[in-house]
N, CA, C and O atoms as a GROMACS GRO file, in nm:
protein
  208
    1UNK      N    1  -0.440   0.468   0.290
    1UNK     CA    2  -0.320   0.448   0.361
    1UNK      C    3  -0.259   0.593   0.386
    1UNK      O    4  -0.253   0.674   0.293
    2UNK      N    5  -0.213   0.623   0.511
    2UNK     CA    6  -0.125   0.752   0.494
    2UNK      C    7   0.003   0.721   0.432
    2UNK      O    8   0.042   0.605   0.416
    3UNK      N    9   0.069   0.829   0.396
    3UNK     CA   10   0.197   0.847   0.349
    3UNK      C   11   0.197   0.810   0.201
    3UNK      O   12   0.306   0.811   0.144
    4UNK      N   13   0.088   0.779   0.133
    4UNK     CA   14   0.079   0.746  -0.016
    4UNK      C   15  -0.015   0.872  -0.083
    4UNK      O   16  -0.119   0.915  -0.033
    5UNK      N   17   0.040   0.913  -0.190
    5UNK     CA   18  -0.034   0.985  -0.276
    5UNK      C   19  -0.121   0.933  -0.390
    5UNK      O   20  -0.063   0.917  -0.497
    6UNK      N   21  -0.257   0.902  -0.384
    6UNK     CA   22  -0.336   0.849  -0.465
    6UNK      C   23  -0.433   0.929  -0.532
    6UNK      O   24  -0.484   1.018  -0.463
    7UNK      N   25  -0.474   0.916  -0.665
    7UNK     CA   26  -0.579   1.011  -0.701
    7UNK      C   27  -0.704   0.960  -0.632
    7UNK      O   28  -0.706   0.845  -0.588
    8UNK      N   29  -0.805   1.040  -0.622
    8UNK     CA   30  -0.928   1.043  -0.550
    8UNK      C   31  -1.006   0.904  -0.584
    8UNK      O   32  -1.073   0.848  -0.497
    9UNK      N   33  -0.995   0.855  -0.707
    9UNK     CA   34  -1.055   0.733  -0.746
    9UNK      C   35  -0.983   0.605  -0.736
    9UNK      O   36  -1.032   0.494  -0.757
   10UNK      N   37  -0.861   0.631  -0.700
   10UNK     CA   38  -0.793   0.490  -0.683
   10UNK      C   39  -0.804   0.447  -0.553
   10UNK      O   40  -0.827   0.524  -0.459
   11UNK      N   41  -0.786   0.302  -0.539
   11UNK     CA   42  -0.793   0.236  -0.392
   11UNK      C   43  -0.678   0.152  -0.378
   11UNK      O   44  -0.606   0.130  -0.476
   12UNK      N   45  -0.655   0.100  -0.260
   12UNK     CA   46  -0.551   0.018  -0.221
   12UNK      C   47  -0.602  -0.119  -0.167
   12UNK      O   48  -0.698  -0.118  -0.090
   13UNK      N   49  -0.555  -0.213  -0.195
   13UNK     CA   50  -0.592  -0.342  -0.142
   13UNK      C   51  -0.465  -0.408  -0.096
   13UNK      O   52  -0.372  -0.428  -0.175
   14UNK      N   53  -0.460  -0.445   0.037
   14UNK     CA   54  -0.357  -0.487   0.115
   14UNK      C   55  -0.351  -0.657   0.073
   14UNK      O   56  -0.454  -0.723   0.088
   15UNK      N   57  -0.252  -0.708   0.032
   15UNK     CA   58  -0.225  -0.843  -0.010
   15UNK      C   59  -0.166  -0.927   0.102
   15UNK      O   60  -0.198  -1.045   0.118
   16UNK      N   61  -0.078  -0.862   0.179
   16UNK     CA   62   0.013  -0.928   0.287
   16UNK      C   63   0.055  -0.819   0.389
   16UNK      O   64   0.100  -0.710   0.354
   17UNK      N   65   0.038  -0.853   0.504
   17UNK     CA   66   0.080  -0.791   0.612
   17UNK      C   67   0.114  -0.868   0.712
   17UNK      O   68   0.023  -0.936   0.761
   18UNK      N   69   0.250  -0.881   0.771
   18UNK     CA   70   0.290  -0.971   0.854
   18UNK      C   71   0.400  -0.884   0.949
   18UNK      O   72   0.398  -0.761   0.943
   19UNK      N   73   0.486  -0.949   1.028
   19UNK     CA   74   0.578  -0.890   1.125
   19UNK      C   75   0.706  -0.829   1.013
   19UNK      O   76   0.782  -0.737   1.045
   20UNK      N   77   0.710  -0.893   0.892
   20UNK     CA   78   0.824  -0.836   0.833
   20UNK      C   79   0.804  -0.768   0.690
   20UNK      O   80   0.886  -0.695   0.633
   21UNK      N   81   0.682  -0.807   0.646
   21UNK     CA   82   0.650  -0.736   0.491
   21UNK      C   83   0.516  -0.682   0.496
   21UNK      O   84   0.430  -0.719   0.576
   22UNK      N   85   0.503  -0.580   0.395
   22UNK     CA   86   0.369  -0.524   0.363
   22UNK      C   87   0.386  -0.542   0.218
   22UNK      O   88   0.491  -0.526   0.155
   23UNK      N   89   0.256  -0.579   0.164
   23UNK     CA   90   0.248  -0.594   0.009
   23UNK      C   91   0.109  -0.543  -0.012
   23UNK      O   92   0.015  -0.588   0.054
   24UNK      N   93   0.094  -0.449  -0.105
   24UNK     CA   94  -0.025  -0.404  -0.162
   24UNK      C   95  -0.054  -0.364  -0.304
   24UNK      O   96   0.045  -0.327  -0.367
   25UNK      N   97  -0.145  -0.365  -0.353
   25UNK     CA   98  -0.170  -0.318  -0.479
   25UNK      C   99  -0.254  -0.184  -0.505
   25UNK      O  100  -0.339  -0.156  -0.421
   26UNK      N  101  -0.240  -0.122  -0.586
   26UNK     CA  102  -0.328   0.000  -0.623
   26UNK      C  103  -0.410  -0.024  -0.744
   26UNK      O  104  -0.359  -0.050  -0.853
   27UNK      N  105  -0.543  -0.016  -0.721
   27UNK     CA  106  -0.644  -0.019  -0.846
   27UNK      C  107  -0.707   0.106  -0.876
   27UNK      O  108  -0.751   0.187  -0.794
   28UNK      N  109  -0.707   0.112  -1.012
   28UNK     CA  110  -0.786   0.243  -1.087
   28UNK      C  111  -0.934   0.215  -1.066
   28UNK      O  112  -0.980   0.117  -1.007
   29UNK      N  113  -1.004   0.315  -1.123
   29UNK     CA  114  -1.164   0.311  -1.113
   29UNK      C  115  -1.184   0.179  -1.214
   29UNK      O  116  -1.256   0.086  -1.176
   30UNK      N  117  -1.134   0.176  -1.316
   30UNK     CA  118  -1.164   0.063  -1.408
   30UNK      C  119  -1.137  -0.082  -1.345
   30UNK      O  120  -1.172  -0.180  -1.409
   31UNK      N  121  -1.093  -0.093  -1.256
   31UNK     CA  122  -1.059  -0.236  -1.159
   31UNK      C  123  -0.940  -0.288  -1.211
   31UNK      O  124  -0.919  -0.410  -1.206
   32UNK      N  125  -0.847  -0.199  -1.265
   32UNK     CA  126  -0.711  -0.258  -1.321
   32UNK      C  127  -0.593  -0.231  -1.213
   32UNK      O  128  -0.581  -0.120  -1.160
   33UNK      N  129  -0.523  -0.321  -1.190
   33UNK     CA  130  -0.404  -0.317  -1.109
   33UNK      C  131  -0.314  -0.225  -1.176
   33UNK      O  132  -0.272  -0.250  -1.289
   34UNK      N  133  -0.275  -0.104  -1.099
   34UNK     CA  134  -0.173   0.001  -1.178
   34UNK      C  135  -0.047  -0.020  -1.091
   34UNK      O  136   0.060   0.008  -1.147
   35UNK      N  137  -0.041  -0.058  -0.982
   35UNK     CA  138   0.088  -0.081  -0.926
   35UNK      C  139   0.093  -0.190  -0.799
   35UNK      O  140   0.000  -0.189  -0.718
   36UNK      N  141   0.183  -0.268  -0.786
   36UNK     CA  142   0.212  -0.346  -0.678
   36UNK      C  143   0.340  -0.294  -0.591
   36UNK      O  144   0.446  -0.268  -0.648
   37UNK      N  145   0.326  -0.280  -0.464
   37UNK     CA  146   0.416  -0.240  -0.383
   37UNK      C  147   0.447  -0.330  -0.284
   37UNK      O  148   0.354  -0.374  -0.217
   38UNK      N  149   0.574  -0.371  -0.260
   38UNK     CA  150   0.637  -0.444  -0.150
   38UNK      C  151   0.720  -0.374  -0.093
   38UNK      O  152   0.793  -0.296  -0.153
   39UNK      N  153   0.720  -0.399   0.068
   39UNK     CA  154   0.836  -0.297   0.149
   39UNK      C  155   0.839  -0.397   0.283
   39UNK      O  156   0.758  -0.485   0.312
   40UNK      N  157   0.945  -0.357   0.347
   40UNK     CA  158   0.949  -0.434   0.492
   40UNK      C  159   0.857  -0.338   0.547
   40UNK      O  160   0.825  -0.228   0.502
   41UNK      N  161   0.809  -0.412   0.680
   41UNK     CA  162   0.712  -0.350   0.770
   41UNK      C  163   0.795  -0.247   0.825
   41UNK      O  164   0.742  -0.136   0.834
   42UNK      N  165   0.906  -0.257   0.862
   42UNK     CA  166   0.993  -0.140   0.928
   42UNK      C  167   0.991  -0.036   0.831
   42UNK      O  168   0.956   0.071   0.880
   43UNK      N  169   1.020  -0.032   0.697
   43UNK     CA  170   1.008   0.064   0.620
   43UNK      C  171   0.886   0.149   0.591
   43UNK      O  172   0.882   0.271   0.572
   44UNK      N  173   0.778   0.052   0.591
   44UNK     CA  174   0.629   0.121   0.596
   44UNK      C  175   0.618   0.214   0.712
   44UNK      O  176   0.570   0.326   0.705
   45UNK      N  177   0.666   0.160   0.818
   45UNK     CA  178   0.647   0.236   0.964
   45UNK      C  179   0.719   0.371   0.940
   45UNK      O  180   0.657   0.475   0.962
   46UNK      N  181   0.827   0.374   0.904
   46UNK     CA  182   0.920   0.489   0.891
   46UNK      C  183   0.874   0.568   0.783
   46UNK      O  184   0.893   0.689   0.797
   47UNK      N  185   0.822   0.532   0.683
   47UNK     CA  186   0.737   0.618   0.577
   47UNK      C  187   0.610   0.679   0.620
   47UNK      O  188   0.560   0.773   0.558
   48UNK      N  189   0.552   0.620   0.736
   48UNK     CA  190   0.416   0.661   0.773
   48UNK      C  191   0.316   0.588   0.721
   48UNK      O  192   0.202   0.611   0.759
   49UNK      N  193   0.338   0.496   0.633
   49UNK     CA  194   0.209   0.435   0.574
   49UNK      C  195   0.126   0.336   0.675
   49UNK      O  196   0.004   0.320   0.668
   50UNK      N  197   0.204   0.278   0.761
   50UNK     CA  198   0.131   0.199   0.863
   50UNK      C  199   0.189   0.254   0.992
   50UNK      O  200   0.291   0.324   0.993
   51UNK      N  201   0.099   0.210   1.135
   51UNK     CA  202   0.168   0.249   1.250
   51UNK      C  203   0.176   0.105   1.314
   51UNK      O  204   0.105   0.010   1.280
   52UNK      N  205   0.277   0.103   1.414
   52UNK     CA  206   0.281  -0.019   1.483
   52UNK      C  207   0.180  -0.015   1.594
   52UNK      O  208   0.166  -0.112   1.668
   0.00000   0.00000   0.00000
């Protein structure tokens, strides 16, 4: 995902993306969820995480 700083071995899995919200988790190499991120779709676009 653009606009996010991740370690090379981390990955992102999108949980929910609709007209109003983006929700995703960050997963480390051991398969553990290290962060859950929720934001409005509008903010995600402003931050450059996603594009419309």
